[in-house]
N, C-alpha and C positions, 0 to 999 in steps of 0.2 A: 228569735224570728217572733215573727206575731201569731198569736191563734189563727187572726182572722185571715189574714194573707194565707195559712196553711190551708184553711177549709176552702177559700177560694179556689188552690189548686186540685185540693179533692174533690171539688164539684165540678172541676174542669171548668170554672169562669175565667180563669188566667192561667198561662203556665208561667214556671220559672224562668228567671233569666239563665242563661248558660253557667254564668261567673258562680249564679247563686248553686246550681246543680252540682258544679265542680266543687265548691266548699262541700256541701253536705255527702259528696260521695268520698272525699277526703275524712269526714270525720266518720262518716259509716264502714269506713275502710272497705270501699266496694269502687266501681269503675262509673265513670260518666256515662258508658255506653247502658250499663244495667240499667241505672234511675231513668235513663230517657226512653226504656223499653227495647231497645235495639240490642240485645244479648244472642250472639250469633252463636253460644256453645262455648266459644274459646275463653273464654274467662278462666274456668280451673286452670288451664295451662298460663295464662298470664299470671295468675294469681301464685303458682307455683314457681313462678321463674322472679319474681319478685318478692319472695321470702329470701332471697338467695344474693346474696352480693358477688355479681357476677364481672370478671375483668373483661376487657377487650377482647382477649383471645377465646374465652371461655363462651362469651356472646356468638365469636365467627365460628367457633365449632359447633355450636346449636344449631345455627344457622345451615352450616354445611350438612349437619344429621339430618335437619328435617327438608334441606333441598334433596336430598339423596332419596329419603324415605317417601317424598311425594315422588319422585320421578319413577321409581322402581313400584310405586302403587299402581301407578296407572298404566304400567307394561303389562 
């Protein structure tokens, strides 16, 4: 990446293209949303899940647990 291009982004003269942000997120081991400033606070949970190789059964169990948690939390 050219220094001049980066400087324009910092000065908000231009915004990087989404595909560039995706590549940077991959290089920096973070998410597209974080780099775009759209962190909703869930990145820590997503990062934790990404650290493990989950089977489809694992994913379904996690989804079920989250759904149960959220349903019971709202009672």
